[in-house]
C-alpha positions as CSV (number, residue, x, y, z in Angstrom):
1,X,35.2,-127.2,3.3
2,X,36.1,-129.9,0.9
3,X,37.9,-129.4,-2.5
4,X,36.4,-130.6,-5.6
5,X,39.5,-130.3,-7.7
6,X,39.8,-133.3,-10.1
7,X,36.3,-134.7,-9.3
8,X,33.7,-135.2,-11.9
9,X,30.6,-133.0,-11.9
10,X,27.3,-133.5,-13.8
11,X,25.4,-130.4,-14.7
12,X,21.9,-130.4,-16.4
13,X,21.0,-127.4,-18.5
14,X,24.6,-126.3,-18.7
15,X,24.4,-124.5,-22.1
16,X,23.1,-121.2,-20.9
17,X,21.8,-119.2,-18.0
18,X,22.7,-120.4,-14.5
19,X,24.0,-123.7,-15.8
20,X,26.6,-121.9,-17.9
21,X,27.6,-119.7,-14.9
22,X,28.0,-122.8,-12.6
23,X,30.1,-124.5,-15.2
24,X,32.4,-121.6,-15.5
25,X,32.7,-121.3,-11.8
26,X,33.3,-125.0,-11.2
27,X,35.9,-125.2,-13.9
28,X,37.7,-122.4,-12.2
29,X,37.7,-124.6,-9.0
30,X,39.4,-127.4,-11.0
31,X,36.4,-129.6,-11.4
32,X,36.0,-131.9,-14.4
33,X,32.5,-131.4,-16.0
34,X,29.9,-133.5,-17.7
35,X,27.7,-130.9,-19.5
36,X,24.1,-131.6,-20.5
37,X,21.9,-129.8,-23.0
38,X,19.1,-130.7,-25.2
39,X,21.5,-131.2,-28.1
40,X,25.2,-131.7,-28.2
41,X,25.7,-128.6,-30.2
42,X,24.5,-126.6,-27.2
43,X,27.6,-127.4,-25.1
44,X,30.2,-127.8,-27.9
45,X,31.7,-124.3,-27.8
46,X,31.4,-124.3,-23.9
47,X,33.3,-127.5,-23.7
48,X,36.2,-126.1,-25.7
49,X,36.1,-123.0,-23.7
50,X,36.3,-124.8,-20.4
51,X,39.0,-127.1,-21.4
52,X,41.2,-124.2,-22.0
53,X,41.1,-123.8,-18.1
54,X,43.0,-127.2,-17.8
55,X,39.9,-129.3,-17.0
56,X,38.4,-132.3,-18.8
57,X,34.9,-132.2,-20.1
58,X,32.3,-134.6,-21.6
59,X,29.0,-133.6,-23.2
60,X,25.7,-135.5,-23.2
61,X,22.4,-134.5,-24.7
62,X,18.8,-135.5,-23.8
63,X,15.2,-134.2,-23.7
64,X,14.4,-134.4,-20.0
65,X,10.8,-134.4,-20.7
66,X,11.1,-138.0,-21.9
67,X,11.8,-140.6,-19.2
68,X,13.1,-142.9,-21.9
69,X,15.6,-140.2,-23.0
70,X,16.6,-139.5,-19.4
71,X,17.4,-143.2,-18.8
72,X,19.3,-143.3,-22.1
73,X,21.3,-140.3,-21.1
74,X,22.2,-141.9,-17.8
75,X,23.3,-145.0,-19.7
76,X,25.6,-142.9,-21.8
77,X,27.2,-141.4,-18.7
78,X,27.6,-144.8,-17.1
79,X,29.4,-145.9,-20.2
80,X,32.0,-143.2,-19.8
81,X,33.3,-145.2,-16.7
82,X,33.8,-142.1,-14.6
83,X,33.1,-141.5,-11.0
84,X,30.5,-138.8,-10.6
85,X,30.8,-137.2,-7.3
86,X,28.5,-134.1,-7.6
87,X,25.3,-133.7,-9.5
88,X,23.5,-130.4,-10.2
89,X,20.0,-130.9,-11.3
90,X,19.8,-127.4,-12.8
91,X,17.7,-127.7,-15.9
92,X,14.2,-126.5,-16.0
93,X,11.3,-125.5,-18.1
94,X,8.8,-122.7,-17.6
95,X,6.0,-123.3,-20.0
96,X,3.8,-120.2,-19.7
97,X,2.4,-117.3,-17.8
98,X,-1.5,-117.2,-17.7
99,X,-3.2,-114.1,-16.7
100,X,-6.5,-116.0,-17.0
101,X,-5.0,-118.5,-14.5
102,X,-8.3,-120.3,-14.0
103,X,-7.9,-121.6,-17.6
104,X,-4.4,-122.9,-17.1
105,X,-4.0,-125.8,-19.6
106,X,-3.4,-129.1,-17.7
107,X,-0.8,-129.8,-20.4
108,X,1.3,-127.2,-18.6
109,X,1.4,-129.3,-15.4
110,X,2.4,-132.3,-17.4
111,X,5.3,-130.6,-19.2
112,X,6.4,-128.9,-16.1
113,X,6.5,-132.0,-13.8
114,X,8.2,-134.1,-16.4
115,X,11.2,-131.8,-16.7
116,X,11.2,-130.0,-13.2
117,X,10.3,-133.0,-10.9
118,X,10.4,-136.3,-12.6
119,X,13.7,-136.0,-14.5
120,X,15.6,-134.8,-11.4
121,X,14.0,-137.6,-9.3
122,X,15.3,-140.2,-11.8
123,X,18.7,-138.7,-11.8
124,X,18.8,-138.4,-8.1
125,X,17.9,-142.1,-7.6
126,X,20.5,-143.2,-10.3
127,X,23.5,-141.4,-8.8
128,X,22.6,-141.9,-5.1
129,X,22.7,-145.6,-5.5
130,X,26.4,-145.3,-6.6
131,X,27.2,-142.6,-4.0
132,X,25.8,-144.7,-1.2
133,X,28.3,-147.6,-2.2
134,X,31.2,-145.2,-2.2
135,X,30.0,-143.3,0.9
136,X,30.4,-139.8,-0.7
137,X,28.5,-137.5,-3.0
138,X,26.7,-134.3,-3.3
139,X,23.3,-133.5,-5.1
140,X,22.1,-130.0,-5.5
141,X,18.6,-129.5,-7.0
142,X,17.5,-126.1,-8.4
143,X,14.2,-124.8,-7.1
144,X,12.3,-121.4,-7.4
145,X,11.1,-118.9,-4.8
146,X,7.9,-118.1,-6.7
147,X,5.0,-117.7,-4.4
148,X,1.4,-116.5,-4.6
149,X,1.3,-116.4,-8.5
150,X,-1.3,-118.8,-9.8
151,X,-0.4,-117.5,-13.2
152,X,2.6,-119.8,-13.1
153,X,0.9,-122.6,-11.1
154,X,2.4,-125.5,-13.1
155,X,5.9,-124.2,-12.8
156,X,5.7,-123.3,-9.1
157,X,3.8,-126.6,-8.2
158,X,6.6,-128.6,-10.1
159,X,9.3,-126.8,-8.1
160,X,7.4,-127.2,-4.9
161,X,7.1,-131.1,-5.6
162,X,10.9,-131.1,-6.1
163,X,11.4,-129.2,-2.8
164,X,9.5,-131.9,-1.0
165,X,11.2,-134.7,-2.9
166,X,14.7,-133.3,-2.2
167,X,14.2,-132.4,1.5
168,X,12.5,-135.7,2.4
169,X,15.2,-137.7,0.5
170,X,17.9,-135.7,2.0
171,X,17.0,-136.4,5.6
172,X,17.8,-140.2,4.9
173,X,21.4,-139.1,4.4
174,X,21.9,-136.8,7.4
175,X,25.1,-137.4,9.2
176,X,26.7,-138.9,6.2
177,X,29.2,-137.7,3.6
178,X,26.3,-137.9,1.0
179,X,24.7,-134.3,1.2
180,X,21.7,-133.3,-0.5
181,X,20.6,-129.7,-1.0
182,X,17.9,-127.7,-2.7
183,X,18.9,-124.1,-3.9
184,X,16.9,-121.1,-5.0
185,X,18.9,-118.9,-7.2
186,X,16.6,-115.9,-6.9
187,X,15.1,-114.2,-9.8
188,X,17.9,-113.7,-12.3
189,X,18.1,-112.2,-15.8
190,X,18.4,-115.4,-17.8
191,X,16.4,-116.5,-20.9
192,X,13.9,-118.0,-18.3
193,X,13.9,-115.2,-15.8
194,X,13.7,-112.5,-18.5
195,X,15.2,-109.0,-18.7
196,X,13.2,-107.5,-15.9
197,X,14.5,-109.7,-13.2
198,X,16.5,-107.9,-10.5
199,X,19.6,-110.0,-10.2
200,X,22.4,-110.6,-12.6
201,X,23.0,-114.4,-13.2
202,X,26.6,-114.0,-11.8
203,X,25.1,-112.9,-8.5
204,X,23.7,-116.6,-8.0
205,X,27.4,-117.7,-7.5
206,X,28.8,-119.0,-5.3
207,X,25.4,-119.7,-3.7
208,X,24.3,-122.1,-6.5
209,X,27.2,-124.4,-5.8
210,X,28.1,-123.8,-2.1
211,X,26.3,-126.9,-1.0
212,X,28.7,-129.1,-3.0
213,X,31.7,-127.8,-1.0
214,X,30.1,-128.2,2.6
215,X,31.6,-130.8,4.9
216,X,29.3,-130.6,7.9
217,X,27.5,-133.8,7.0
218,X,24.1,-132.1,7.5
219,X,21.4,-132.9,5.0
220,X,19.1,-131.6,3.6
221,X,19.9,-127.9,3.1
222,X,17.7,-125.3,1.7
223,X,20.0,-122.6,0.2
224,X,19.0,-119.1,-1.0
225,X,21.9,-118.2,-3.4
226,X,21.4,-114.5,-3.3
227,X,22.5,-114.6,0.4
228,X,26.0,-115.5,-0.8
229,X,26.4,-113.1,-3.6
230,X,29.9,-111.5,-3.5
231,X,31.4,-114.0,-1.2
232,X,34.3,-116.3,-2.0
233,X,33.6,-120.0,-1.9
234,X,35.4,-120.3,1.5
235,X,33.4,-117.4,2.9
236,X,30.3,-118.9,1.6
237,X,30.8,-122.4,3.1
238,X,31.6,-120.8,6.4
239,X,28.3,-118.9,6.2
240,X,26.4,-121.9,5.1
241,X,27.8,-124.0,8.0
242,X,27.2,-121.3,10.6
243,X,30.8,-120.5,11.4
């Protein structure tokens, strides 16, 4: 297991839900955090709250449905002149549930793929170039375990595409200290998951972040966060790495 204390971590969708939980958890581990939300007001209070834990934070905003905005956001991060060692592509959008699934609007696919697939891909490419030069880095992309629900076809297809992208890309870095994972948080009671979900958002930790602490140089990893609920980060890493 590696320590991430003092390292800079970038989290998209940090203002609420699982991103908020991850930010709190990583701050407790001593990570400095770059917090993303659609607007700076979304992370202002969180930033102040986390800095009381003795870490540093920076906030960036950006609409991930726009590739131009994503590139602009990455430029802002570069201008901070910080070494980003860990990236969590956590932000996502779920545009609709269609009981009449054969009439799912094609616009749902466009909106879903822009945020859930294309934006993470742009972010991965951007930071992996820098990680490859340094010989170190961790990227964790958030997926979904939704299956057999054509009512949510656009969302599930965009996440399936993210899975394929992540797993294929991760294989290129197997055996190195650049490790790429995809993590399924399970169905959690967040704004996106809704009140009927069986899992509290807190149960997704430490599983959502365990891939960042692994040191077995095996990539890619597919992680199911609920399998690590209730464990310490040390126990979670041992389980992930088969010890």
